[in-house]
C-alpha positions as CSV (number, residue, x, y, z in Angstrom):
1,M,31.4,47.0,-11.1
2,F,32.6,48.1,-14.5
3,L,29.3,47.1,-16.2
4,L,27.4,49.1,-13.7
5,T,29.6,52.3,-13.8
6,A,30.2,52.3,-17.6
7,P,26.6,53.5,-18.5
8,F,26.9,56.2,-15.9
9,L,30.2,57.6,-17.4
10,F,28.9,57.6,-20.9
11,A,25.7,59.3,-19.7
12,Q,27.7,61.9,-17.9
13,E,29.7,62.9,-21.1
14,S,26.5,63.1,-23.2
15,I,24.9,65.3,-20.5
16,T,27.8,67.7,-20.4
17,L,27.8,68.0,-24.2
18,S,24.1,68.6,-24.4
19,L,24.2,71.2,-21.6
20,K,26.6,73.6,-23.3
21,G,25.5,77.3,-23.0
22,E,23.6,76.6,-19.9
23,K,24.3,78.2,-16.6
24,P,26.7,76.4,-14.2
25,G,24.1,75.9,-11.5
26,V,21.6,74.5,-13.9
27,K,24.2,72.2,-15.4
28,I,25.1,70.7,-12.0
29,D,21.5,70.3,-11.0
30,K,20.6,68.5,-14.3
31,I,23.6,66.2,-14.0
32,A,22.7,65.3,-10.4
33,S,19.1,64.6,-11.3
34,L,19.9,62.5,-14.3
35,T,22.5,60.5,-12.4
36,S,20.0,59.8,-9.7
37,F,17.5,58.6,-12.3
38,A,20.1,56.3,-13.8
39,H,20.8,54.8,-10.3
40,K,17.1,54.4,-9.7
41,D,16.6,52.6,-13.0
42,I,19.5,50.2,-12.2
43,W,18.1,49.5,-8.7
44,A,14.6,49.0,-10.1
45,D,15.9,46.5,-12.7
46,S,17.8,44.5,-10.0
47,L,14.6,44.4,-7.8
48,Q,12.6,43.3,-10.8
49,T,15.0,40.4,-11.6
50,D,15.0,39.4,-7.9
51,S,11.2,39.4,-7.8
52,S,10.9,37.4,-11.0
53,F,13.4,34.9,-9.5
54,T,11.4,34.5,-6.4
55,K,8.1,34.0,-8.4
56,T,9.6,31.3,-10.6
57,A,11.2,29.4,-7.6
58,P,9.6,25.9,-7.3
59,K,7.6,25.1,-4.3
60,K,8.4,22.2,-2.1
61,E,5.8,19.4,-2.2
62,T,4.5,18.2,1.2
63,A,4.8,14.5,1.7
64,K,1.6,12.6,2.1
65,T,1.2,9.9,4.8
66,F,-0.1,6.5,3.6
67,R,-3.0,5.0,5.5
68,M,-4.3,1.5,4.9
69,K,-8.0,1.3,4.1
70,K,-8.4,-2.0,5.9
71,S,-7.1,-2.9,9.4
72,S,-5.3,-6.2,9.6
73,L,-6.1,-6.5,13.3
74,T,-9.8,-6.1,12.7
75,A,-9.7,-8.7,9.9
76,V,-8.0,-11.2,12.1
77,L,-10.4,-10.6,15.0
78,L,-13.4,-11.1,12.8
79,S,-12.0,-14.3,11.3
80,A,-11.2,-15.6,14.8
81,V,-14.8,-15.1,15.9
82,V,-16.5,-16.3,12.7
83,P,-14.4,-18.0,10.0
84,G,-14.9,-16.1,6.7
85,A,-15.9,-12.8,8.4
86,G,-12.4,-11.4,7.8
87,Q,-12.6,-12.2,4.1
88,F,-16.0,-10.4,4.0
89,Y,-14.4,-7.4,5.7
90,N,-11.6,-7.5,3.1
91,E,-14.2,-7.8,0.3
92,S,-12.8,-11.1,-0.8
93,Y,-16.2,-12.6,-1.2
94,W,-15.2,-15.6,-3.4
95,K,-13.1,-17.0,-0.5
96,I,-16.0,-17.1,2.0
97,P,-17.8,-20.2,0.6
98,I,-14.5,-22.1,0.5
99,I,-13.5,-21.3,4.1
100,V,-17.0,-21.8,5.5
101,G,-17.5,-25.1,3.5
102,L,-14.2,-26.6,4.8
103,V,-14.7,-25.5,8.4
104,G,-18.3,-26.8,8.3
105,Y,-17.3,-30.1,6.8
106,F,-14.4,-30.8,9.2
107,G,-16.5,-29.8,12.1
108,Y,-19.3,-32.1,11.0
109,E,-16.9,-35.0,10.5
110,Y,-15.4,-34.4,13.9
111,F,-18.7,-34.8,15.7
112,R,-19.7,-37.8,13.5
113,Q,-16.4,-39.6,14.1
114,N,-16.6,-38.9,17.8
115,N,-20.1,-40.3,18.0
116,L,-19.0,-43.5,16.2
117,Y,-16.0,-43.8,18.5
118,K,-18.3,-43.6,21.5
119,D,-20.7,-46.2,20.1
120,Y,-17.9,-48.7,19.4
121,R,-16.2,-47.9,22.7
122,D,-19.4,-48.7,24.6
123,S,-20.0,-51.8,22.5
124,Y,-16.4,-53.1,23.1
125,T,-16.8,-52.5,26.9
126,A,-20.0,-54.4,26.9
127,S,-18.3,-57.3,25.1
128,Q,-15.8,-57.7,27.9
129,T,-16.9,-60.5,30.3
130,P,-15.2,-62.6,32.9
131,E,-15.1,-65.5,30.5
132,N,-13.7,-63.2,27.7
133,P,-11.9,-60.3,29.3
134,S,-10.4,-59.3,26.0
135,G,-13.8,-58.7,24.5
136,N,-14.7,-58.5,20.8
137,L,-11.4,-57.6,19.1
138,S,-13.2,-56.3,15.9
139,L,-15.1,-53.8,18.1
140,K,-11.9,-52.7,19.6
141,T,-10.3,-52.2,16.2
142,L,-13.3,-50.1,15.1
143,R,-13.1,-48.1,18.3
144,E,-9.4,-47.3,17.6
145,F,-10.1,-46.4,14.0
146,Y,-12.8,-43.9,14.7
147,R,-10.9,-42.4,17.5
148,N,-7.9,-41.8,15.1
149,Q,-10.3,-40.4,12.5
150,R,-11.8,-38.0,15.1
151,D,-8.3,-36.8,16.0
152,D,-7.3,-36.3,12.4
153,F,-10.3,-34.1,11.7
154,V,-9.4,-32.0,14.7
155,W,-6.0,-31.2,13.0
156,Y,-7.8,-30.6,9.7
157,F,-10.1,-28.1,11.4
158,L,-7.2,-26.3,13.1
159,I,-5.2,-26.0,9.8
160,V,-8.2,-24.5,8.0
161,Y,-8.9,-22.2,10.9
162,T,-5.2,-21.0,11.0
163,V,-5.2,-20.5,7.2
164,N,-8.4,-18.4,7.6
165,L,-6.6,-16.1,10.0
166,I,-3.5,-15.8,7.9
167,D,-5.5,-15.1,4.8
168,A,-7.5,-12.4,6.5
169,Y,-4.3,-10.7,7.8
170,V,-2.6,-10.8,4.4
171,G,-5.7,-9.7,2.5
172,A,-6.0,-6.6,4.7
173,H,-2.4,-5.7,3.9
174,L,-2.7,-6.3,0.2
175,F,-6.1,-4.5,-0.1
176,D,-4.5,-1.2,-1.3
177,F,-2.6,-2.9,-4.1
178,D,-4.2,-2.8,-7.6
179,V,-3.9,-6.3,-9.1
180,R,-6.8,-6.0,-11.6
181,E,-6.3,-7.1,-15.2
182,D,-7.5,-3.8,-16.6
183,K,-4.3,-2.2,-15.2
184,F,-2.5,-3.9,-18.2
185,T,-5.3,-3.9,-20.7
186,K,-7.5,-1.2,-22.2
187,H,-11.1,-1.9,-23.4
188,G,-10.4,-5.6,-23.2
189,T,-7.3,-5.5,-25.5
190,L,-3.7,-5.3,-24.7
191,D,-2.6,-1.7,-24.6
192,K,1.1,-2.6,-25.0
193,E,2.8,-5.8,-25.9
194,Y,5.3,-7.2,-23.4
195,R,7.7,-9.7,-24.7
196,L,10.3,-11.6,-22.8
197,K,13.4,-12.6,-24.7
198,F,15.9,-15.2,-23.7
199,N,19.3,-15.5,-25.2
200,L,21.0,-18.8,-24.8
201,K,24.6,-19.2,-25.5
202,F,26.5,-22.5,-25.7
């Protein structure tokens, strides 16, 4: 309050000194007009400072929602129908020949081992006679061997098929992450050197 009223008091004394010899009515009018101008200037300065403060006030940034580019559900469904299709959807093209090759190989071996099992099963059944009810034991051994081989390839096929689904699901989730080498290099050379130091104390 003192800082606001002090200029007004000094202005009033200077006004009274400069208005000597004037008429009383003129003196009072001039003092009133000058004091009103002084108050208007102080009020205008305060408004100017308030407006400058509001102009420089920082704006709040709006939060952006993150959306995945690839759908994990779509990738899993595609891989469930056609193994490797989910990897194609995730743009992991180098994985497609591996998955398709393993699935095709295990599927082929299953049918081959199953056909051999059926052949030796029929041969062993034909070798069983009333004179020799046990039949040819070597044919029985081969029958059991190919049956076990057939069952093993079923498990191999299921493992690769499950890995195919899991890989499609994880690949869709990690699609938005940048894991390229040029993130740490620039024009084929290291932009910064990263060194790892170990201090061993005995």
